[in-house]
C-alpha positions in Angstrom: 9.0 -39.5 -58.1 10.1 -41.7 -56.6 14.1 -39.5 -57.1 12.2 -37.0 -55.5 11.2 -39.0 -52.8 14.9 -40.3 -52.2 15.7 -37.0 -52.7 13.9 -35.4 -49.7 14.6 -38.7 -47.3 18.1 -38.1 -48.0 18.7 -34.5 -47.1 16.3 -35.0 -43.7 18.6 -37.6 -42.7 21.6 -36.1 -43.3 19.8 -32.8 -41.3 19.3 -35.5 -38.0 22.8 -36.5 -38.2 24.0 -33.0 -38.9 21.9 -32.0 -35.8 22.6 -35.4 -34.0 26.6 -34.9 -34.3 26.3 -30.7 -33.2 23.2 -30.2 -30.6 21.7 -28.4 -33.4 17.6 -29.1 -33.4 16.4 -27.6 -36.7 12.9 -26.2 -36.8 12.5 -27.8 -40.5 12.0 -31.1 -39.4 9.4 -30.7 -36.5 7.6 -28.3 -40.4 7.0 -31.3 -42.2 5.8 -33.1 -40.4 2.1 -33.3 -40.3 2.1 -35.0 -36.7 4.7 -32.0 -35.0 3.5 -28.8 -33.9 5.8 -26.0 -32.7 4.7 -24.0 -29.7 3.6 -20.3 -30.6 6.6 -17.8 -29.3 5.2 -14.8 -31.2 2.8 -14.0 -27.7 6.0 -14.2 -25.6 4.4 -16.5 -23.2 6.6 -17.5 -20.0 6.4 -20.8 -17.8 8.0 -18.9 -14.9 5.6 -15.9 -14.3 6.7 -13.8 -11.4 3.6 -12.3 -9.1 5.7 -8.6 -9.0 4.9 -8.2 -12.7 1.7 -8.9 -12.8 -0.8 -6.1 -12.0 -3.7 -6.4 -9.6 -6.4 -8.2 -11.3 -9.0 -8.2 -8.8 -9.9 -5.7 -5.7 -11.0 -5.6 -2.8 -14.5 -4.6 -2.6 -14.3 -1.5 1.1 -16.6 -2.4 3.4 -17.6 -1.5 7.2 -16.8 -4.3 9.8 -19.0 -2.3 12.6 -20.9 1.2 12.7 -18.0 3.1 13.7 -16.4 2.1 10.9 -19.2 2.6 8.6 -18.9 6.4 10.7 -15.5 7.3 9.9 -15.9 6.1 6.0 -19.1 8.3 6.1 -16.8 10.9 7.2 -13.5 10.3 5.6 -16.9 11.2 2.8 -18.4 14.6 3.9 -15.2 16.2 5.8 -11.7 17.7 5.1 -10.2 16.8 8.5 -10.9 14.0 10.3 -9.6 12.0 13.5 -10.1 8.9 14.4 -9.6 7.4 17.5 -9.3 4.1 18.7 -8.1 0.9 20.2 -5.1 -1.4 17.6 -7.8 -3.5 15.3 -10.0 -1.2 14.8 -9.0 -0.4 11.4 -8.5 2.9 11.3 -5.1 3.2 9.1 -6.7 0.4 7.0 -9.9 2.4 6.1 -7.8 5.5 5.7 -5.4 4.3 3.4 -8.1 2.5 1.2 -10.4 6.3 0.7 -6.8 7.5 0.2 -6.4 5.8 -2.7 -9.8 5.4 -4.2 -9.4 9.1 -4.1 -6.2 8.7 -6.3 -8.0 6.1 -8.4 -11.2 8.2 -8.8 -9.6 11.2 -9.8 -10.5 13.5 -6.7 -6.9 14.2 -5.1 -3.5 14.7 -7.2 -1.5 12.2 -4.8 -1.7 10.4 -1.6 1.0 12.1 1.1 1.1 9.6 4.7 3.5 10.7 7.6 4.0 9.0 10.3 6.3 9.9 13.8 9.6 7.5 13.9 8.8 6.4 17.2 10.2 3.2 18.9 7.7 1.5 21.1 10.2 1.7 24.2 12.3 -0.6 22.2 15.8 1.0 21.3 17.1 -0.3 17.4 20.1 1.8 17.1 21.5 3.6 14.1 20.1 2.0 10.9 22.5 1.6 7.7 21.2 3.2 4.4 20.1 6.7 3.8 17.3 8.5 4.6 14.7 5.7 3.0 16.4 3.1 4.4 16.3 3.9 7.9 12.1 5.0 8.4 11.5 1.7 6.1 11.0 0.0 9.2 8.6 2.5 11.0 6.9 3.0 7.8 6.0 -0.5 7.0 2.4 -0.7 8.7 1.6 2.0 5.7 3.1 -0.5 3.2 1.1 -3.1 4.1 -1.9 -1.1 3.9 -1.1 0.3 0.0 0.0 -3.6 -1.1 -3.2 -4.7 0.2 -5.2 -2.2 -1.8 -2.7 -2.1 -5.1 -0.1 -4.4 -6.3 3.7 -3.5 -4.8 4.9 -2.9 -9.0 1.6 -0.1 -9.2 2.5 1.1 -5.8 6.5 2.0 -6.8 5.0 3.0 -10.0 3.0 5.5 -7.9 6.0 6.3 -5.8 8.1 7.1 -8.9 5.9 9.6 -10.4 5.4 11.3 -7.1 1.8 9.9 -6.9 2.4 8.9 -3.5 5.0 10.4 -0.7 5.6 8.5 2.2 6.8 11.0 4.5 8.4 11.2 8.1 6.4 13.8 10.2 9.4 15.8 11.5 9.8 16.8 7.0 6.3 18.5 6.9 6.8 22.0 8.1 6.5 24.4 6.3 4.7 22.6 3.4 1.4 23.5 2.2 -0.6 20.0 0.4 -3.2 20.9 -1.7 -4.8 18.4 -4.0 -4.2 15.8 -1.7 -5.2 13.1 0.3 -3.3 12.9 3.5 -3.1 10.0 6.3 -1.8 10.7 9.8 -0.3 7.4 11.1 0.0 6.8 14.8 -0.6 10.4 15.5 -0.6 8.7 19.6 3.8 9.4 19.4 3.0 13.2 18.2 3.5 16.4 21.0 0.6 18.7 20.8 3.2 21.4 18.8 3.8 18.8 15.8 0.0 17.9 15.6 -0.9 21.4 15.4 2.1 22.2 12.7 0.8 19.0 11.0 -3.1 20.1 11.2 -2.4 23.4 9.6 -1.0 21.7 6.6 -4.2 21.3 4.5 -4.3 23.0 1.9 -7.0 23.6 -0.9 -9.3 20.7 -2.3 -7.7 18.3 0.2 -8.3 16.1 2.9 -6.9 15.0 5.9 -7.3 12.1 8.5 -5.2 11.7 11.6 -5.2 8.1 13.1 -3.9 6.9 16.3 -5.0 5.9 20.3 -4.6 7.8 22.8 -3.9 4.5 25.5 -0.8 3.7 23.8 1.1 6.1 23.2 5.2 5.3 23.0 6.4 8.9 24.5 6.8 10.1 27.8 3.4 10.4 30.0 1.9 13.4 29.1 3.6 14.2 26.5 1.4 12.9 23.6 -0.7 16.0 22.4 -3.4 13.8 20.5 -6.4 13.5 23.5 -5.5 17.2 23.6 -6.3 18.6 20.1 -9.2 16.5 19.7 -11.2 17.1 22.4 -10.8 20.9 21.3 -11.3 20.3 17.5 -14.7 18.5 18.4 -16.8 21.1 18.9 -15.6 23.4 15.3 -17.9 22.8 12.0 -16.9 20.7 9.7 -14.3 18.8 11.8 -15.3 15.0 11.9 -14.2 13.6 15.3 -14.7 9.4 15.2 -14.1 7.4 18.7 -13.9 3.8 17.7 -14.1 1.1 20.4 -13.8 -2.5 21.7 -16.8 -3.5 19.5 -15.3 -2.0 16.7 -12.3 -4.3 16.8 -11.7 -6.9 13.2 -8.5 -8.4 14.6 -8.6 -11.8 16.5 -11.3 -11.7 19.2 -8.8 -12.1 21.2 -7.6 -8.9 21.0 -11.1 -7.2 22.3 -10.7 -9.1 25.4 -7.6 -8.3 26.1 -7.8 -4.2 25.0 -10.6 -4.8 28.0 -8.4 -5.4 30.6 -5.3 -4.5 29.7 
C-alpha cells in the first residue's frame, strides 16, 4: 500500500516538473485532485460573444402612437395599394417596413422589395467607389435602419442573401411584375410623375405596395415631383387608400413638430 502511494506521488511530482519545464498544462493532475474541477468544454461556450452572431431574442410590439398611424396601419391591413403622405417624423417608412417584415414572417408574402430614389438632398457627394450596392448604400441607409430595428442584422443579411429581401433603386424597376411581394417605395416625393406611374403599375398578384413621402420636402426642382398629383388622382379610386398624416402624428422630438409648423 505504501509502495503504491509512493509510486503515485512520484508520478505526480514528475508530471508537475515536466509541465513547469516545458510550459505544458497536464489535465490529469486536475482530474485526480478532488478539489479542482475542469471547465466544461462540450458546450462550446466563449466569454467573448459577438452581437452580430446573436439572433434577436425579442421583437418590439408594433403599436400606433397617434390616430394617423393607426389609420395607416389599418389601411395597410385592408388595402393592396397605400399612399402615405405626411411630414418628417410621422413614422411612414418605419411602419411600412415593419408591416412588410410582419407579412414576410407570417408567410403572407414571399419577399420584400424596398425601393428608393437615389436623389441627393441638395448637396452633391460626387462619384462613389464600389459596385452598384456600394454606390447606393448611402441613399438606402434609412431602409437598412428600419429593417435592423425589426430584425437582427444577421437575419437581414441572411434574408437578403436568399433573395427574400431586395433593396433596389427606382431606375431598375421598369419592366418588372412584382407578384407575392410587399413593396415599399420610400421618399416618393423625389420621384417624377412618370416614375411614380411606372412604379405603381409594377404591382402584381397577391402583393401590397406602400408609397411614402412628404410633398413638402422634395429635393427636385419645383413642379417636378409627381407625388401630390398622383395622390389626388388616386384618392377617388376604390380599394386604394391615401393616408395623410399631420403634425400631430410626429413621434420624433417635440421640437420637430414645432419646427415643421413654422418652416
